[in-house]
C-alpha positions, 0 to 999 in steps of 0.5 A: 136901091142901087142902079144895078138893082133897079136895072134888074128889077129886084130888091136886095132886101134879104128874106125875113127869118120867118118868111113862109117861102123858106123852109129849113131842112135838118141834116138828118132829113137831108141824109134820110132823103138820100137813096143810098143811105140804107146800103151805105149804112148796111155796108158799114154794119157788115164790115164791122160785123165780119171785122169782129168775127172773121178778122183772123180768118184771112178775109181781110188779107190781100187775097181775101180782099180780092176774093170778096171784091171780085164777087162784089164786082161781078154782081155790081156790073149787072146791078148798075144796069138793073138800077138805071132801068128800075129808076126808069120804071122797068125791069129786065129779068133776062139779065141772068140768061143773057150772061150765059147766052153772051158767053156762048156767043164768045166761046163758039165762034172763037173755039169752033169757027176759028174767029179771033177772040176780039171778033167773038167778043164784039159779036157777043156785044152786038148780038146781046144789045140787039136782043136788048133792043128787041126786048125794050121795043116790045115793052114800049110799043105794046105797053105790056109790063116789062116784067112779063116781056123780060120773063119771056126772054129769060126762058127764050135766051136760056133755051136758045143757049142750051139748044144752040150750043148742043146743036152746034157743038154737042156740048153745054160747056165749051173750054179752050177760050183761055189759050186762044185769048193769049195776046188778044188786045180786046181779051186783055180788057176783060180777062187781064189785070192792072197794077202788076208792077205796083203789087210786085213792089208791094210784095218786095217791100213786105206790105203784102204776103208773098209765096216762097219764090217772092211772087205776091199772092195778089198780082194785080187788080182784076179787070172785072173790078176795074169795069165795076168801078168804071161803070159805077162812076160813068153811070152815076155821073150820067144819072146825076149830071146830064140831061139824059139822067133827068130823062131817066128819073122823069120816065120812071116818075111819071112817063105820061107827064114826061112825054107831055114836056118832050122827054123821049121816054120810049127811046130812054127805056129802049136804050136802058134795055140795051145797056142792061144787055151790055152790062150782062155781056161785060159780066159774061166776057170777064167770066169766060176769060177768067175761067177760059170756058163758057157754060150754058147755065151761067148767070142762073138767078143773077137777075134777081140778085141784081134787082135785090142789090139795086133795091138795097141801094135805094131804088124803088120798085115803082121807079123814079127814085134810086142811086147807082152809088147805092147799087154799088154798095148793095153789091158790095154787101153781097160780096162781103157777106157771101165770102164772109160766110165762107171764111167764118165756116158757116153753112153757105145755105144761109146766104140765101136767107140773108138775101131774102131778109135784106130784100125785105128790110130794104123794101120796108126802109125805102117805103118809109123814106119815100113817105118821109120825103113825100110828107116833107114836100 
């Protein structure tokens, strides 16, 4: 034994091949233990299917790709927030109502009160995150199931959105935001595009289709897609590479045990409720600035679609397990299928059937994986 080994008190002798402390894990088992496996596999199958049946429909042309990417991004933004909260063991069913509520908090001050659009957007973020704080505070302080508390806020926010919009403006649809947003520095972060120069060049060299005047059919990458990728990257890093990410897993796995070792589970959950409200407001701001208007009924049923995307992405309904990357691919599946059904000419009512089937398959698959992982340990 060398001097260095003696000083460290260890022996350099390698473990015997049959040592009971060493367990080989096959590549297949390692893949099965990844929560995003189901959504990645599903995305590959969906792309393969529509490549066969809708290749000549324009679905995979430049404008077609942008269409289903935007649909995926809109859902993906709120699916990221829903996924993190589900990993922490909680639900937020008020996400959809928050979209309509935040949209009105942008439109009413900008159109009727004369506020600059950037101030109205900041006002919406502050108001939405305050509601998220109240939502989370009630859950952690009362011990009531977040399903019930957020269900109550679903109706409260939807009712407030309709009642206040009628009381203040006598309307439930407010237009004119688009004209006011022109030249606004903050509005450009939600309603603009990036890469316009690149796409103009791609059109000029014939790599993407152009109109008769030479303008490319796709002029840039919408900001909603940028937000989707940005939130996915940041949240995945936080979840997998930071202490706060460990706290999220611990809060959803066993909250009492996590508290006993010093994890601030209450603070984690309140912050995540605020983050889901933040994601809903990002969605609302992008939507308001895309259409130039806000409507009281926007975001209807989006809370369930966000939860389904998270479940397809590998998040367990019981908490403590999930993947932001999985939620990303879950949302991508939604966008591709929704627009794929349109491009193939199939009745759009079948999309809801697909959602239900995918949810059932995802829950069964996740339950199977959880049992495999538990038995392996």
